[in-house]
Gaussian input, Z-matrix of N, CA and C with variables (Angstrom, degrees):
# hf/3-21g

backbone

0 1
 N
 C     1     B1
 C     2     B2     1     A1
 N     3     B3     2     A2     1     D1
 C     4     B4     3     A3     2     D2
 C     5     B5     4     A4     3     D3
 N     6     B6     5     A5     4     D4
 C     7     B7     6     A6     5     D5
 C     8     B8     7     A7     6     D6
 N     9     B9     8     A8     7     D7
 C    10    B10     9     A9     8     D8
 C    11    B11    10    A10     9     D9
 N    12    B12    11    A11    10    D10
 C    13    B13    12    A12    11    D11
 C    14    B14    13    A13    12    D12
 N    15    B15    14    A14    13    D13
 C    16    B16    15    A15    14    D14
 C    17    B17    16    A16    15    D15
 N    18    B18    17    A17    16    D16
 C    19    B19    18    A18    17    D17
 C    20    B20    19    A19    18    D18
 N    21    B21    20    A20    19    D19
 C    22    B22    21    A21    20    D20
 C    23    B23    22    A22    21    D21
 N    24    B24    23    A23    22    D22
 C    25    B25    24    A24    23    D23
 C    26    B26    25    A25    24    D24
 N    27    B27    26    A26    25    D25
 C    28    B28    27    A27    26    D26
 C    29    B29    28    A28    27    D27
 N    30    B30    29    A29    28    D28
 C    31    B31    30    A30    29    D29
 C    32    B32    31    A31    30    D30
 N    33    B33    32    A32    31    D31
 C    34    B34    33    A33    32    D32
 C    35    B35    34    A34    33    D33
 N    36    B36    35    A35    34    D34
 C    37    B37    36    A36    35    D35
 C    38    B38    37    A37    36    D36
 N    39    B39    38    A38    37    D37
 C    40    B40    39    A39    38    D38
 C    41    B41    40    A40    39    D39
 N    42    B42    41    A41    40    D40
 C    43    B43    42    A42    41    D41
 C    44    B44    43    A43    42    D42
 N    45    B45    44    A44    43    D43
 C    46    B46    45    A45    44    D44
 C    47    B47    46    A46    45    D45
 N    48    B48    47    A47    46    D46
 C    49    B49    48    A48    47    D47
 C    50    B50    49    A49    48    D48
 N    51    B51    50    A50    49    D49
 C    52    B52    51    A51    50    D50
 C    53    B53    52    A52    51    D51
 N    54    B54    53    A53    52    D52
 C    55    B55    54    A54    53    D53
 C    56    B56    55    A55    54    D54
 N    57    B57    56    A56    55    D55
 C    58    B58    57    A57    56    D56
 C    59    B59    58    A58    57    D57
 N    60    B60    59    A59    58    D58
 C    61    B61    60    A60    59    D59
 C    62    B62    61    A61    60    D60
 N    63    B63    62    A62    61    D61
 C    64    B64    63    A63    62    D62
 C    65    B65    64    A64    63    D63
 N    66    B66    65    A65    64    D64
 C    67    B67    66    A66    65    D65
 C    68    B68    67    A67    66    D66
 N    69    B69    68    A68    67    D67
 C    70    B70    69    A69    68    D68
 C    71    B71    70    A70    69    D69
 N    72    B72    71    A71    70    D70
 C    73    B73    72    A72    71    D71
 C    74    B74    73    A73    72    D72
 N    75    B75    74    A74    73    D73
 C    76    B76    75    A75    74    D74
 C    77    B77    76    A76    75    D75
 N    78    B78    77    A77    76    D76
 C    79    B79    78    A78    77    D77
 C    80    B80    79    A79    78    D78
 N    81    B81    80    A80    79    D79
 C    82    B82    81    A81    80    D80
 C    83    B83    82    A82    81    D81
 N    84    B84    83    A83    82    D82
 C    85    B85    84    A84    83    D83
 C    86    B86    85    A85    84    D84
 N    87    B87    86    A86    85    D85
 C    88    B88    87    A87    86    D86
 C    89    B89    88    A88    87    D87
 N    90    B90    89    A89    88    D88
 C    91    B91    90    A90    89    D89
 C    92    B92    91    A91    90    D90
 N    93    B93    92    A92    91    D91
 C    94    B94    93    A93    92    D92
 C    95    B95    94    A94    93    D93
 N    96    B96    95    A95    94    D94
 C    97    B97    96    A96    95    D95
 C    98    B98    97    A97    96    D96
 N    99    B99    98    A98    97    D97
 C   100   B100    99    A99    98    D98
 C   101   B101   100   A100    99    D99
 N   102   B102   101   A101   100   D100
 C   103   B103   102   A102   101   D101
 C   104   B104   103   A103   102   D102
 N   105   B105   104   A104   103   D103
 C   106   B106   105   A105   104   D104
 C   107   B107   106   A106   105   D105
 N   108   B108   107   A107   106   D106
 C   109   B109   108   A108   107   D107
 C   110   B110   109   A109   108   D108
 N   111   B111   110   A110   109   D109
 C   112   B112   111   A111   110   D110
 C   113   B113   112   A112   111   D111
 N   114   B114   113   A113   112   D112
 C   115   B115   114   A114   113   D113
 C   116   B116   115   A115   114   D114
 N   117   B117   116   A116   115   D115
 C   118   B118   117   A117   116   D116
 C   119   B119   118   A118   117   D117
 N   120   B120   119   A119   118   D118
 C   121   B121   120   A120   119   D119
 C   122   B122   121   A121   120   D120
 N   123   B123   122   A122   121   D121
 C   124   B124   123   A123   122   D122
 C   125   B125   124   A124   123   D123
 N   126   B126   125   A125   124   D124
 C   127   B127   126   A126   125   D125
 C   128   B128   127   A127   126   D126
 N   129   B129   128   A128   127   D127
 C   130   B130   129   A129   128   D128
 C   131   B131   130   A130   129   D129
 N   132   B132   131   A131   130   D130
 C   133   B133   132   A132   131   D131
 C   134   B134   133   A133   132   D132
 N   135   B135   134   A134   133   D133
 C   136   B136   135   A135   134   D134
 C   137   B137   136   A136   135   D135
 N   138   B138   137   A137   136   D136
 C   139   B139   138   A138   137   D137
 C   140   B140   139   A139   138   D138
 N   141   B141   140   A140   139   D139
 C   142   B142   141   A141   140   D140
 C   143   B143   142   A142   141   D141
 N   144   B144   143   A143   142   D142
 C   145   B145   144   A144   143   D143
 C   146   B146   145   A145   144   D144
 N   147   B147   146   A146   145   D145
 C   148   B148   147   A147   146   D146
 C   149   B149   148   A148   147   D147
 N   150   B150   149   A149   148   D148
 C   151   B151   150   A150   149   D149
 C   152   B152   151   A151   150   D150
 N   153   B153   152   A152   151   D151
 C   154   B154   153   A153   152   D152
 C   155   B155   154   A154   153   D153
 N   156   B156   155   A155   154   D154
 C   157   B157   156   A156   155   D155
 C   158   B158   157   A157   156   D156
 N   159   B159   158   A158   157   D157
 C   160   B160   159   A159   158   D158
 C   161   B161   160   A160   159   D159
 N   162   B162   161   A161   160   D160
 C   163   B163   162   A162   161   D161
 C   164   B164   163   A163   162   D162
 N   165   B165   164   A164   163   D163
 C   166   B166   165   A165   164   D164
 C   167   B167   166   A166   165   D165
 N   168   B168   167   A167   166   D166
 C   169   B169   168   A168   167   D167
 C   170   B170   169   A169   168   D168
 N   171   B171   170   A170   169   D169
 C   172   B172   171   A171   170   D170
 C   173   B173   172   A172   171   D171
 N   174   B174   173   A173   172   D172
 C   175   B175   174   A174   173   D173
 C   176   B176   175   A175   174   D174
 N   177   B177   176   A176   175   D175
 C   178   B178   177   A177   176   D176
 C   179   B179   178   A178   177   D177
 N   180   B180   179   A179   178   D178
 C   181   B181   180   A180   179   D179
 C   182   B182   181   A181   180   D180
 N   183   B183   182   A182   181   D181
 C   184   B184   183   A183   182   D182
 C   185   B185   184   A184   183   D183
 N   186   B186   185   A185   184   D184
 C   187   B187   186   A186   185   D185
 C   188   B188   187   A187   186   D186
 N   189   B189   188   A188   187   D187
 C   190   B190   189   A189   188   D188
 C   191   B191   190   A190   189   D189
 N   192   B192   191   A191   190   D190
 C   193   B193   192   A192   191   D191
 C   194   B194   193   A193   192   D192
 N   195   B195   194   A194   193   D193
 C   196   B196   195   A195   194   D194
 C   197   B197   196   A196   195   D195
 N   198   B198   197   A197   196   D196
 C   199   B199   198   A198   197   D197
 C   200   B200   199   A199   198   D198
 N   201   B201   200   A200   199   D199
 C   202   B202   201   A201   200   D200
 C   203   B203   202   A202   201   D201
 N   204   B204   203   A203   202   D202
 C   205   B205   204   A204   203   D203
 C   206   B206   205   A205   204   D204
 N   207   B207   206   A206   205   D205
 C   208   B208   207   A207   206   D206
 C   209   B209   208   A208   207   D207
 N   210   B210   209   A209   208   D208
 C   211   B211   210   A210   209   D209
 C   212   B212   211   A211   210   D210
 N   213   B213   212   A212   211   D211
 C   214   B214   213   A213   212   D212
 C   215   B215   214   A214   213   D213
 N   216   B216   215   A215   214   D214
 C   217   B217   216   A216   215   D215
 C   218   B218   217   A217   216   D216
 N   219   B219   218   A218   217   D217
 C   220   B220   219   A219   218   D218
 C   221   B221   220   A220   219   D219
 N   222   B222   221   A221   220   D220
 C   223   B223   222   A222   221   D221
 C   224   B224   223   A223   222   D222
 N   225   B225   224   A224   223   D223
 C   226   B226   225   A225   224   D224
 C   227   B227   226   A226   225   D225
 N   228   B228   227   A227   226   D226
 C   229   B229   228   A228   227   D227
 C   230   B230   229   A229   228   D228
 N   231   B231   230   A230   229   D229
 C   232   B232   231   A231   230   D230
 C   233   B233   232   A232   231   D231
 N   234   B234   233   A233   232   D232
 C   235   B235   234   A234   233   D233
 C   236   B236   235   A235   234   D234
 N   237   B237   236   A236   235   D235
 C   238   B238   237   A237   236   D236
 C   239   B239   238   A238   237   D237
 N   240   B240   239   A239   238   D238
 C   241   B241   240   A240   239   D239
 C   242   B242   241   A241   240   D240
 N   243   B243   242   A242   241   D241
 C   244   B244   243   A243   242   D242
 C   245   B245   244   A244   243   D243
 N   246   B246   245   A245   244   D244
 C   247   B247   246   A246   245   D245
 C   248   B248   247   A247   246   D246
 N   249   B249   248   A248   247   D247
 C   250   B250   249   A249   248   D248
 C   251   B251   250   A250   249   D249
 N   252   B252   251   A251   250   D250
 C   253   B253   252   A252   251   D251
 C   254   B254   253   A253   252   D252
 N   255   B255   254   A254   253   D253
 C   256   B256   255   A255   254   D254
 C   257   B257   256   A256   255   D255
 N   258   B258   257   A257   256   D256
 C   259   B259   258   A258   257   D257
 C   260   B260   259   A259   258   D258
 N   261   B261   260   A260   259   D259
 C   262   B262   261   A261   260   D260
 C   263   B263   262   A262   261   D261
 N   264   B264   263   A263   262   D262
 C   265   B265   264   A264   263   D263
 C   266   B266   265   A265   264   D264
 N   267   B267   266   A266   265   D265
 C   268   B268   267   A267   266   D266
 C   269   B269   268   A268   267   D267
 N   270   B270   269   A269   268   D268
 C   271   B271   270   A270   269   D269
 C   272   B272   271   A271   270   D270
 N   273   B273   272   A272   271   D271
 C   274   B274   273   A273   272   D272
 C   275   B275   274   A274   273   D273
 N   276   B276   275   A275   274   D274
 C   277   B277   276   A276   275   D275
 C   278   B278   277   A277   276   D276
 N   279   B279   278   A278   277   D277
 C   280   B280   279   A279   278   D278
 C   281   B281   280   A280   279   D279
 N   282   B282   281   A281   280   D280
 C   283   B283   282   A282   281   D281
 C   284   B284   283   A283   282   D282
 N   285   B285   284   A284   283   D283
 C   286   B286   285   A285   284   D284
 C   287   B287   286   A286   285   D285
 N   288   B288   287   A287   286   D286
 C   289   B289   288   A288   287   D287
 C   290   B290   289   A289   288   D288
 N   291   B291   290   A290   289   D289
 C   292   B292   291   A291   290   D290
 C   293   B293   292   A292   291   D291
 N   294   B294   293   A293   292   D292
 C   295   B295   294   A294   293   D293
 C   296   B296   295   A295   294   D294
 N   297   B297   296   A296   295   D295
 C   298   B298   297   A297   296   D296
 C   299   B299   298   A298   297   D297
 N   300   B300   299   A299   298   D298
 C   301   B301   300   A300   299   D299
 C   302   B302   301   A301   300   D300
 N   303   B303   302   A302   301   D301
 C   304   B304   303   A303   302   D302
 C   305   B305   304   A304   303   D303
 N   306   B306   305   A305   304   D304
 C   307   B307   306   A306   305   D305
 C   308   B308   307   A307   306   D306
 N   309   B309   308   A308   307   D307
 C   310   B310   309   A309   308   D308
 C   311   B311   310   A310   309   D309
 N   312   B312   311   A311   310   D310
 C   313   B313   312   A312   311   D311
 C   314   B314   313   A313   312   D312
 N   315   B315   314   A314   313   D313
 C   316   B316   315   A315   314   D314
 C   317   B317   316   A316   315   D315
 N   318   B318   317   A317   316   D316
 C   319   B319   318   A318   317   D317
 C   320   B320   319   A319   318   D318
 N   321   B321   320   A320   319   D319
 C   322   B322   321   A321   320   D320
 C   323   B323   322   A322   321   D321
 N   324   B324   323   A323   322   D322
 C   325   B325   324   A324   323   D323
 C   326   B326   325   A325   324   D324

   B1=1.4419
   B2=1.5275
   B3=1.2997
   B4=1.4550
   B5=1.5218
   B6=1.3176
   B7=1.4624
   B8=1.5093
   B9=1.3199
   B10=1.4595
   B11=1.5269
   B12=1.3255
   B13=1.4654
   B14=1.5224
   B15=1.3255
   B16=1.4572
   B17=1.5191
   B18=1.3215
   B19=1.4660
   B20=1.5198
   B21=1.3299
   B22=1.4652
   B23=1.5145
   B24=1.3259
   B25=1.4629
   B26=1.5251
   B27=1.3232
   B28=1.4611
   B29=1.5200
   B30=1.2987
   B31=1.4666
   B32=1.5150
   B33=1.3246
   B34=1.4578
   B35=1.5185
   B36=1.3273
   B37=1.4516
   B38=1.5199
   B39=1.3388
   B40=1.4676
   B41=1.5177
   B42=1.3124
   B43=1.4696
   B44=1.5167
   B45=1.3105
   B46=1.4567
   B47=1.5395
   B48=1.3212
   B49=1.4581
   B50=1.5261
   B51=1.3131
   B52=1.4568
   B53=1.5218
   B54=1.3276
   B55=1.4734
   B56=1.5266
   B57=1.3264
   B58=1.4736
   B59=1.5330
   B60=1.3258
   B61=1.4599
   B62=1.5256
   B63=1.3149
   B64=1.4644
   B65=1.5275
   B66=1.3294
   B67=1.4663
   B68=1.5145
   B69=1.3256
   B70=1.4611
   B71=1.5196
   B72=1.3086
   B73=1.4634
   B74=1.5136
   B75=1.3332
   B76=1.4559
   B77=1.5338
   B78=1.3211
   B79=1.4666
   B80=1.5215
   B81=1.3079
   B82=1.4648
   B83=1.5268
   B84=1.3222
   B85=1.4622
   B86=1.5160
   B87=1.3111
   B88=1.4564
   B89=1.5220
   B90=1.3098
   B91=1.4659
   B92=1.5192
   B93=1.3388
   B94=1.4550
   B95=1.5223
   B96=1.3220
   B97=1.4598
   B98=1.5268
   B99=1.3133
   B100=1.4584
   B101=1.5202
   B102=1.2961
   B103=1.4599
   B104=1.5230
   B105=1.3218
   B106=1.4646
   B107=1.5034
   B108=1.3007
   B109=1.4458
   B110=1.5178
   B111=1.3288
   B112=1.4635
   B113=1.5280
   B114=1.3193
   B115=1.4622
   B116=1.5245
   B117=1.3180
   B118=1.4623
   B119=1.5212
   B120=1.3294
   B121=1.4547
   B122=1.5277
   B123=1.3282
   B124=1.4665
   B125=1.5234
   B126=1.3281
   B127=1.4477
   B128=1.5164
   B129=1.3193
   B130=1.4629
   B131=1.5278
   B132=1.3271
   B133=1.4661
   B134=1.5164
   B135=1.3238
   B136=1.4621
   B137=1.5133
   B138=1.3477
   B139=1.4540
   B140=1.5225
   B141=1.3219
   B142=1.4570
   B143=1.5230
   B144=1.3350
   B145=1.4581
   B146=1.5356
   B147=1.3398
   B148=1.4650
   B149=1.5302
   B150=1.3322
   B151=1.4637
   B152=1.5275
   B153=1.3315
   B154=1.4645
   B155=1.5280
   B156=1.3234
   B157=1.4592
   B158=1.5334
   B159=1.3079
   B160=1.4675
   B161=1.5291
   B162=1.3187
   B163=1.4592
   B164=1.5186
   B165=1.3340
   B166=1.4677
   B167=1.5260
   B168=1.3132
   B169=1.4624
   B170=1.5350
   B171=1.3229
   B172=1.4616
   B173=1.5247
   B174=1.3203
   B175=1.4729
   B176=1.5319
   B177=1.3273
   B178=1.4573
   B179=1.5154
   B180=1.3339
   B181=1.4574
   B182=1.5213
   B183=1.3204
   B184=1.4625
   B185=1.5205
   B186=1.3254
   B187=1.4650
   B188=1.5186
   B189=1.3294
   B190=1.4591
   B191=1.5220
   B192=1.3197
   B193=1.4689
   B194=1.5188
   B195=1.3390
   B196=1.4603
   B197=1.5305
   B198=1.3333
   B199=1.4544
   B200=1.5142
   B201=1.3213
   B202=1.4625
   B203=1.5200
   B204=1.3366
   B205=1.4509
   B206=1.5204
   B207=1.3245
   B208=1.4484
   B209=1.5205
   B210=1.3116
   B211=1.4467
   B212=1.5124
   B213=1.3232
   B214=1.4489
   B215=1.5216
   B216=1.3289
   B217=1.4578
   B218=1.5238
   B219=1.3309
   B220=1.4561
   B221=1.5179
   B222=1.3279
   B223=1.4594
   B224=1.5256
   B225=1.3078
   B226=1.4645
   B227=1.5239
   B228=1.3328
   B229=1.4753
   B230=1.5131
   B231=1.3419
   B232=1.4586
   B233=1.5322
   B234=1.3124
   B235=1.4643
   B236=1.5195
   B237=1.3221
   B238=1.4567
   B239=1.5269
   B240=1.3118
   B241=1.4540
   B242=1.5249
   B243=1.3318
   B244=1.4609
   B245=1.5220
   B246=1.2991
   B247=1.4655
   B248=1.5257
   B249=1.3247
   B250=1.4606
   B251=1.5260
   B252=1.3333
   B253=1.4646
   B254=1.5302
   B255=1.3257
   B256=1.4640
   B257=1.5300
   B258=1.3324
   B259=1.4656
   B260=1.5258
   B261=1.3177
   B262=1.4595
   B263=1.5275
   B264=1.3171
   B265=1.4596
   B266=1.5370
   B267=1.3380
   B268=1.4713
   B269=1.5273
   B270=1.3369
   B271=1.4641
   B272=1.5265
   B273=1.3319
   B274=1.4611
   B275=1.5349
   B276=1.3273
   B277=1.4584
   B278=1.5127
   B279=1.3252
   B280=1.4581
   B281=1.5194
   B282=1.3037
   B283=1.4620
   B284=1.5232
   B285=1.3184
   B286=1.4573
   B287=1.5328
   B288=1.3146
   B289=1.4635
   B290=1.5268
   B291=1.3119
   B292=1.4584
   B293=1.5186
   B294=1.3272
   B295=1.4698
   B296=1.5283
   B297=1.3275
   B298=1.4556
   B299=1.5274
   B300=1.3177
   B301=1.4488
   B302=1.5110
   B303=1.3223
   B304=1.4540
   B305=1.5156
   B306=1.3267
   B307=1.4544
   B308=1.5251
   B309=1.3143
   B310=1.4644
   B311=1.5184
   B312=1.3016
   B313=1.4593
   B314=1.5192
   B315=1.3105
   B316=1.4631
   B317=1.5250
   B318=1.3276
   B319=1.4608
   B320=1.5093
   B321=1.3241
   B322=1.4682
   B323=1.5193
   B324=1.3287
   B325=1.4701
   B326=1.5185
   A1=108.23
   A2=115.32
   A3=121.89
   A4=109.26
   A5=117.29
   A6=122.23
   A7=110.97
   A8=116.20
   A9=121.50
   A10=111.24
   A11=118.01
   A12=121.37
   A13=111.61
   A14=117.27
   A15=121.08
   A16=112.35
   A17=116.96
   A18=121.25
   A19=113.72
   A20=117.18
   A21=120.31
   A22=110.58
   A23=115.52
   A24=121.13
   A25=111.70
   A26=116.74
   A27=121.30
   A28=109.60
   A29=116.86
   A30=121.86
   A31=112.27
   A32=116.75
   A33=122.41
   A34=105.91
   A35=117.02
   A36=122.09
   A37=109.95
   A38=116.05
   A39=119.13
   A40=114.95
   A41=118.93
   A42=118.15
   A43=112.94
   A44=113.96
   A45=120.81
   A46=110.80
   A47=116.19
   A48=120.40
   A49=110.54
   A50=116.91
   A51=120.16
   A52=110.48
   A53=116.54
   A54=120.17
   A55=111.05
   A56=117.25
   A57=120.22
   A58=110.50
   A59=116.40
   A60=119.94
   A61=111.13
   A62=117.12
   A63=121.07
   A64=108.94
   A65=116.30
   A66=120.51
   A67=112.04
   A68=116.28
   A69=119.72
   A70=110.75
   A71=116.06
   A72=120.54
   A73=114.06
   A74=117.14
   A75=118.69
   A76=112.64
   A77=116.55
   A78=119.99
   A79=111.41
   A80=117.55
   A81=120.46
   A82=110.85
   A83=117.21
   A84=120.57
   A85=110.66
   A86=117.84
   A87=120.49
   A88=110.42
   A89=116.81
   A90=120.67
   A91=111.24
   A92=116.27
   A93=121.75
   A94=112.71
   A95=117.84
   A96=121.92
   A97=110.55
   A98=115.67
   A99=120.35
   A100=112.15
   A101=118.00
   A102=120.44
   A103=112.87
   A104=116.22
   A105=119.77
   A106=109.91
   A107=114.58
   A108=122.27
   A109=108.08
   A110=117.11
   A111=121.51
   A112=109.18
   A113=115.61
   A114=122.26
   A115=107.87
   A116=116.54
   A117=121.73
   A118=108.89
   A119=116.06
   A120=122.18
   A121=113.02
   A122=117.66
   A123=120.93
   A124=108.40
   A125=116.59
   A126=121.40
   A127=114.11
   A128=117.21
   A129=121.47
   A130=107.67
   A131=116.23
   A132=120.71
   A133=113.28
   A134=117.19
   A135=119.68
   A136=110.75
   A137=114.88
   A138=119.66
   A139=109.05
   A140=114.49
   A141=120.87
   A142=109.92
   A143=116.82
   A144=119.63
   A145=112.34
   A146=117.68
   A147=118.90
   A148=111.56
   A149=117.78
   A150=120.16
   A151=109.74
   A152=117.04
   A153=120.98
   A154=110.92
   A155=117.08
   A156=121.20
   A157=110.48
   A158=117.01
   A159=120.31
   A160=111.24
   A161=117.70
   A162=120.51
   A163=110.59
   A164=117.33
   A165=120.48
   A166=110.86
   A167=116.70
   A168=120.41
   A169=110.06
   A170=116.68
   A171=121.47
   A172=111.49
   A173=115.79
   A174=119.46
   A175=110.59
   A176=116.87
   A177=121.03
   A178=111.51
   A179=116.83
   A180=120.21
   A181=111.14
   A182=116.94
   A183=120.05
   A184=111.25
   A185=116.16
   A186=119.94
   A187=110.91
   A188=116.44
   A189=120.12
   A190=111.47
   A191=116.38
   A192=118.81
   A193=111.37
   A194=116.49
   A195=121.08
   A196=112.02
   A197=116.25
   A198=121.62
   A199=114.81
   A200=116.93
   A201=118.86
   A202=110.69
   A203=115.41
   A204=121.12
   A205=109.88
   A206=115.41
   A207=121.27
   A208=109.97
   A209=117.55
   A210=124.11
   A211=105.97
   A212=116.28
   A213=121.18
   A214=110.01
   A215=116.40
   A216=121.73
   A217=107.48
   A218=115.92
   A219=121.77
   A220=106.90
   A221=116.27
   A222=121.60
   A223=108.87
   A224=115.89
   A225=122.45
   A226=112.28
   A227=118.04
   A228=118.60
   A229=109.50
   A230=117.22
   A231=121.41
   A232=114.25
   A233=116.86
   A234=121.48
   A235=107.98
   A236=114.94
   A237=119.22
   A238=108.28
   A239=115.86
   A240=120.51
   A241=108.95
   A242=115.85
   A243=119.95
   A244=110.88
   A245=114.93
   A246=120.33
   A247=111.11
   A248=117.70
   A249=120.98
   A250=109.71
   A251=116.83
   A252=120.78
   A253=111.24
   A254=115.45
   A255=119.94
   A256=110.71
   A257=117.35
   A258=120.95
   A259=111.55
   A260=116.69
   A261=120.39
   A262=110.02
   A263=116.91
   A264=120.34
   A265=110.39
   A266=117.17
   A267=121.10
   A268=111.33
   A269=116.99
   A270=120.95
   A271=111.31
   A272=116.50
   A273=121.58
   A274=111.26
   A275=116.06
   A276=119.70
   A277=113.36
   A278=115.96
   A279=121.34
   A280=111.23
   A281=114.89
   A282=122.63
   A283=107.18
   A284=116.30
   A285=120.93
   A286=108.55
   A287=115.83
   A288=121.59
   A289=108.22
   A290=114.42
   A291=119.61
   A292=108.72
   A293=116.05
   A294=121.96
   A295=109.26
   A296=115.95
   A297=121.17
   A298=112.98
   A299=118.14
   A300=121.87
   A301=114.54
   A302=117.34
   A303=121.55
   A304=114.93
   A305=118.29
   A306=120.81
   A307=109.96
   A308=115.78
   A309=121.05
   A310=107.88
   A311=116.32
   A312=122.60
   A313=108.10
   A314=115.93
   A315=121.95
   A316=108.75
   A317=114.86
   A318=119.41
   A319=110.89
   A320=116.34
   A321=120.24
   A322=110.60
   A323=116.21
   A324=119.43
   A325=113.22
   D1=131.16
   D2=-177.01
   D3=-105.51
   D4=123.91
   D5=179.32
   D6=-81.40
   D7=114.57
   D8=-178.37
   D9=-70.68
   D10=-35.80
   D11=-178.12
   D12=-59.35
   D13=-27.86
   D14=179.12
   D15=-77.26
   D16=-13.61
   D17=-174.79
   D18=-100.82
   D19=-9.20
   D20=-173.90
   D21=-125.32
   D22=155.12
   D23=-179.88
   D24=-83.28
   D25=-30.32
   D26=-175.59
   D27=-113.08
   D28=156.24
   D29=-177.66
   D30=-100.36
   D31=0.27
   D32=171.98
   D33=-117.59
   D34=113.90
   D35=-172.75
   D36=-96.59
   D37=112.08
   D38=-170.85
   D39=-121.50
   D40=-19.05
   D41=-172.03
   D42=-110.24
   D43=154.55
   D44=174.66
   D45=-65.94
   D46=-33.20
   D47=178.42
   D48=-61.94
   D49=-41.93
   D50=177.46
   D51=-61.59
   D52=-41.77
   D53=178.78
   D54=-63.03
   D55=-40.93
   D56=178.10
   D57=-64.63
   D58=-38.71
   D59=178.22
   D60=-65.40
   D61=-39.96
   D62=176.31
   D63=-62.87
   D64=-44.82
   D65=178.90
   D66=-58.34
   D67=-42.92
   D68=178.81
   D69=-66.29
   D70=-35.75
   D71=-178.69
   D72=-69.61
   D73=-23.68
   D74=-178.45
   D75=-105.86
   D76=6.20
   D77=178.84
   D78=-57.59
   D79=-40.46
   D80=-179.58
   D81=-65.19
   D82=-39.88
   D83=179.13
   D84=-64.47
   D85=-34.68
   D86=177.70
   D87=-65.81
   D88=-35.05
   D89=176.18
   D90=-60.90
   D91=-36.82
   D92=-175.78
   D93=-84.70
   D94=-19.86
   D95=-175.31
   D96=-82.19
   D97=126.55
   D98=-178.72
   D99=-79.63
   D100=-36.55
   D101=-173.68
   D102=-118.91
   D103=-64.68
   D104=-173.99
   D105=-134.24
   D106=172.92
   D107=-178.87
   D108=-125.62
   D109=134.89
   D110=179.59
   D111=-116.70
   D112=127.18
   D113=177.93
   D114=-112.92
   D115=128.45
   D116=-178.86
   D117=-102.41
   D118=118.13
   D119=-179.19
   D120=-96.96
   D121=17.45
   D122=176.59
   D123=-57.99
   D124=134.07
   D125=-179.68
   D126=90.25
   D127=-9.92
   D128=176.99
   D129=-91.52
   D130=130.75
   D131=-176.12
   D132=-82.65
   D133=-25.79
   D134=179.87
   D135=175.66
   D136=166.01
   D137=171.73
   D138=-144.54
   D139=151.77
   D140=-177.27
   D141=-85.74
   D142=162.10
   D143=174.80
   D144=-57.85
   D145=-35.80
   D146=179.73
   D147=-67.15
   D148=-37.08
   D149=175.21
   D150=-63.22
   D151=-46.74
   D152=-178.38
   D153=-62.75
   D154=-41.86
   D155=178.56
   D156=-61.09
   D157=-47.31
   D158=-179.00
   D159=-68.36
   D160=-34.60
   D161=176.78
   D162=-61.79
   D163=-46.30
   D164=178.04
   D165=-63.82
   D166=-38.20
   D167=177.71
   D168=-62.18
   D169=-48.19
   D170=-179.78
   D171=-62.48
   D172=-44.51
   D173=-179.58
   D174=-66.69
   D175=-36.31
   D176=177.60
   D177=-64.43
   D178=-42.80
   D179=177.68
   D180=-62.65
   D181=-42.10
   D182=178.69
   D183=-63.06
   D184=-43.27
   D185=-179.95
   D186=-62.88
   D187=-44.96
   D188=179.99
   D189=-62.50
   D190=-38.60
   D191=179.92
   D192=-66.30
   D193=-20.43
   D194=177.10
   D195=-99.72
   D196=5.09
   D197=175.47
   D198=66.92
   D199=38.79
   D200=178.52
   D201=-147.19
   D202=164.37
   D203=178.57
   D204=-72.69
   D205=151.36
   D206=175.94
   D207=-76.59
   D208=121.24
   D209=172.88
   D210=-126.43
   D211=111.10
   D212=-170.53
   D213=-132.04
   D214=135.70
   D215=172.84
   D216=-115.47
   D217=130.56
   D218=173.90
   D219=-107.98
   D220=104.76
   D221=178.51
   D222=-87.10
   D223=145.70
   D224=179.45
   D225=53.33
   D226=50.27
   D227=-179.27
   D228=-61.08
   D229=143.01
   D230=-175.93
   D231=-83.78
   D232=15.42
   D233=179.37
   D234=-152.25
   D235=164.20
   D236=172.33
   D237=-79.90
   D238=142.64
   D239=176.86
   D240=-61.38
   D241=129.68
   D242=-176.64
   D243=-130.93
   D244=173.76
   D245=177.68
   D246=-64.33
   D247=-26.53
   D248=176.69
   D249=-65.25
   D250=-46.34
   D251=177.84
   D252=-62.43
   D253=-41.24
   D254=179.06
   D255=-63.49
   D256=-40.73
   D257=179.28
   D258=-65.81
   D259=-39.59
   D260=177.56
   D261=-63.56
   D262=-44.68
   D263=178.24
   D264=-60.55
   D265=-45.38
   D266=179.12
   D267=-59.31
   D268=-37.77
   D269=179.80
   D270=-62.73
   D271=-22.60
   D272=178.02
   D273=-99.43
   D274=9.73
   D275=-179.48
   D276=72.49
   D277=28.02
   D278=-176.63
   D279=-120.70
   D280=165.02
   D281=175.82
   D282=-120.29
   D283=139.57
   D284=179.69
   D285=-124.41
   D286=132.59
   D287=178.31
   D288=-134.57
   D289=162.33
   D290=177.71
   D291=-106.19
   D292=126.58
   D293=178.59
   D294=-78.90
   D295=167.20
   D296=-179.06
   D297=-55.25
   D298=-37.30
   D299=-178.74
   D300=-80.72
   D301=-0.37
   D302=179.18
   D303=98.83
   D304=-9.60
   D305=177.20
   D306=-67.20
   D307=152.58
   D308=173.76
   D309=-97.43
   D310=134.31
   D311=177.31
   D312=-111.54
   D313=124.53
   D314=-174.84
   D315=-123.95
   D316=127.94
   D317=-179.93
   D318=-168.32
   D319=-171.64
   D320=179.65
   D321=-62.41
   D322=152.25
   D323=179.32
   D324=-63.94

């Protein structure tokens, strides 16, 4: 599990640039992960739809470069799962669901 709060200067994630920087920062962890990748958003106060969109884009590019489907868990998401998040995931050809513990699970439909 990768702690996002340790990778960013601010606790409100609003820009696509921040999402790209997070993506670059976890590229090595994706290399080491056999199945899925878990991102922990504990300590993050919120993120914008544009940050979430760019994060999925970055994670999708990383997954494709490794020849596998994107399987992503967002632990301690800083927002409730909404139709906006679902629409963003669909735009990337992904499905997003909420697990019993509140984590978001993102992967192929």
